C-alpha positions in Angstrom: 148.7 112.7 39.0 148.8 116.3 38.9 146.1 117.5 41.2 145.3 114.1 42.7 145.3 113.3 46.2 147.2 110.6 47.9 147.0 109.7 51.1 149.6 106.8 52.7 149.0 105.7 55.7 151.9 104.2 57.3 154.1 106.8 55.4 157.4 107.9 56.5 159.4 104.9 55.8 160.2 102.2 53.5 157.7 101.6 50.9 154.8 104.1 51.8 157.4 107.0 52.1 158.9 106.1 48.8 155.6 105.8 47.1 154.7 109.1 48.5 158.2 110.8 46.9 157.1 109.2 43.7 153.6 110.6 43.7 155.0 113.9 44.8 157.7 114.0 41.8 154.3 113.3 39.7 152.6 116.1 41.0 149.6 114.5 43.6 149.1 116.5 46.8 150.1 113.8 49.7 148.7 113.1 53.1 151.3 110.9 55.3 150.1 108.8 58.6 152.6 107.6 61.2 153.3 106.8 64.4 156.3 107.9 65.2 156.3 112.3 65.8 160.1 112.4 64.5 159.9 110.0 61.8 156.7 111.9 60.4 157.5 115.5 60.8 161.1 114.5 59.2 158.7 112.8 56.0 156.4 116.2 55.6 159.5 118.0 55.3 161.0 116.8 53.3 157.5 116.3 51.1 155.8 119.3 51.5 153.4 117.1 52.2 150.3 117.1 54.9 151.1 114.9 57.7 148.7 113.5 60.9 149.4 111.2 63.5 147.7 107.8 63.4 147.6 104.4 65.1 146.3 101.9 62.8 145.0 99.5 65.7 143.2 102.5 66.7 139.5 102.1 66.0 138.3 105.4 66.7 141.1 107.6 65.5 141.6 105.4 61.7 137.4 106.7 61.9 138.8 110.3 62.8 141.1 110.9 60.6 139.0 109.4 57.2 136.3 112.0 58.5 138.5 114.7 58.1 140.1 114.1 54.4 139.1 116.3 51.9 136.3 114.5 50.0 136.7 113.0 47.9 140.4 111.5 48.0 141.9 109.7 44.8 144.2 107.1 46.2 144.7 105.9 49.8 147.9 103.0 50.2 148.1 101.2 53.4 151.3 100.4 53.9 152.1 100.7 57.9 153.9 98.1 60.4 156.2 95.0 60.1 155.7 91.3 60.2 154.5 89.1 63.7 157.1 86.1 63.8 156.5 83.8 67.0 156.0 79.5 67.2 152.6 79.1 68.2 153.9 77.3 71.2 155.4 80.1 72.4 153.1 82.8 70.9 152.2 85.9 73.5 148.0 85.2 71.8 147.2 89.4 73.3 149.8 90.9 71.4 148.5 88.1 68.2 145.1 89.2 69.3 146.4 92.9 68.6 147.9 92.0 65.2 144.8 90.7 64.3 142.7 93.5 64.8 145.2 96.2 63.3 145.5 94.3 60.2 142.8 92.5 59.8 139.9 93.8 61.3 141.6 97.2 60.7 141.9 96.1 56.8 137.8 95.9 57.2 137.9 99.4 58.3 139.8 101.2 55.8 137.5 99.6 53.4 134.9 100.6 54.8 136.3 104.0 55.1 137.3 104.2 51.3 133.6 103.4 50.5 132.4 106.7 50.7 136.2 108.7 51.0 137.8 107.4 47.8 136.2 109.0 44.1 134.9 106.4 41.9 137.5 105.1 39.7 140.1 106.2 42.7 142.0 103.3 43.9 142.8 101.3 47.5 145.5 99.6 47.5 147.3 97.2 50.5 151.0 96.0 50.6 150.6 92.6 51.3 153.8 89.8 51.4 155.0 86.8 49.8 157.1 85.1 52.3 154.4 83.8 54.2 152.7 81.1 50.8 155.1 79.0 52.3 155.1 76.6 55.6 158.1 77.3 58.2 158.2 77.2 62.0 157.3 81.3 63.2 155.4 82.4 60.7 152.1 81.3 61.2 150.4 84.5 62.2 152.4 86.3 58.9 150.8 83.6 57.0 147.1 84.1 58.4 147.8 88.1 57.2 149.1 87.4 54.0 145.9 85.0 53.0 143.8 87.4 54.7 144.5 90.0 52.1 144.5 88.1 49.0 141.0 87.4 50.3 139.9 91.2 51.4 141.2 91.9 48.4 138.9 90.5 46.1 136.1 90.8 48.0 136.8 94.8 48.7 136.9 94.9 44.8 133.7 93.7 44.1 131.5 95.5 47.1 132.8 99.2 47.1 133.5 99.0 42.9 134.1 101.6 40.9 136.6 102.2 43.7 139.4 100.0 42.9 141.1 98.0 45.2 144.6 95.4 44.8 147.1 94.4 46.8 151.2 94.4 46.3 152.6 91.3 47.5 156.0 92.1 48.5 159.7 90.0 48.7 162.4 90.7 50.6 162.8 94.5 50.1 166.1 96.5 51.3 164.3 99.0 53.6 164.9 100.3 57.3 162.6 97.8 58.5 164.3 94.8 56.8 167.7 96.1 58.3 165.7 96.2 61.8 164.5 92.5 61.7 168.0 90.9 60.5 170.8 93.2 62.1 174.1 91.7 61.6 172.8 89.4 58.9 171.7 91.7 56.5 174.4 92.0 54.0 174.6 87.9 54.0 170.9 88.1 53.0 171.3 91.2 50.5 173.9 88.8 48.8 172.6 85.6 49.2 169.4 87.3 47.0 172.0 89.0 44.1 173.4 85.4 43.8 169.8 83.6 43.7 167.3 85.8 42.4 166.4 85.7 38.5 167.2 89.3 38.7 170.2 89.4 40.1 169.9 92.2 42.7 167.9 92.8 45.9 164.3 94.3 45.0 164.3 97.9 46.6 161.7 100.3 48.0 161.2 102.0 44.7 160.7 98.7 43.0 157.3 98.7 45.0 156.3 102.1 45.0 156.5 102.1 41.0 153.7 99.4 40.8 152.0 100.9 43.3 151.9 104.0 41.5 150.7 101.9 38.0 147.8 100.2 40.2 146.5 103.8 40.9 146.9 105.1 37.6 145.2 102.1 35.6 141.6 102.1 35.9 141.4 98.9 34.8 143.2 96.8 37.2 141.2 95.8 40.3 140.8 92.6 42.7 144.3 91.5 42.5 147.4 90.8 43.9 150.6 91.7 41.9 154.3 90.1 43.3 157.2 92.4 43.5 159.9 90.0 44.3 162.4 89.9 41.7 161.3 85.9 41.0 161.8 85.3 44.6 158.7 82.6 44.4 160.5 81.0 41.4 163.9 79.6 43.4 162.3 77.7 46.3 
């Protein structure tokens, strides 16, 4: 990847940060974005990357960010934010609307920008999930976002080719976000996965980042969603 430019939207923690680390280790030039200024500075300093604050829910800021990129860039990864969990009866619909604007309409914004800002044969990759493929109380918003990302990936691959568009659907990944969501239940969840997953271990951010870099480099891959869940879908 020497000499390529990799843009990581949401690159200050977890999967985004690990992808940025691997891209830098492969001699790519990395541009990071994030909302938290302290984490953004720490990631920039660690990696020797270019960094810019960016809220993916701010349409004008997204447009301005892409307009300021060196053109063309080679690869873009969208890895930002966490899931939205709430039973429908108790849901804050204003917050749900803001989530959809950032993750669904925001995905369209990013595809439109990448159509002219990513070189032919380059890539756009979305991080999605697998947990919401099965109905459960409280996950309707996450389920809608998961389905929408699959549809967006396929349609965008047709519309903006030869820029390639793929998605990575992660199951449970051992990241700081998972730790914040689970709190004191984190270790119990890790052990449950060690006991039940076919791989007998917990999936890490580096497992997902490995696949993201493969999608960047393999120019035959577009329009598909790839699971990284340690076989979790097989155990349901």
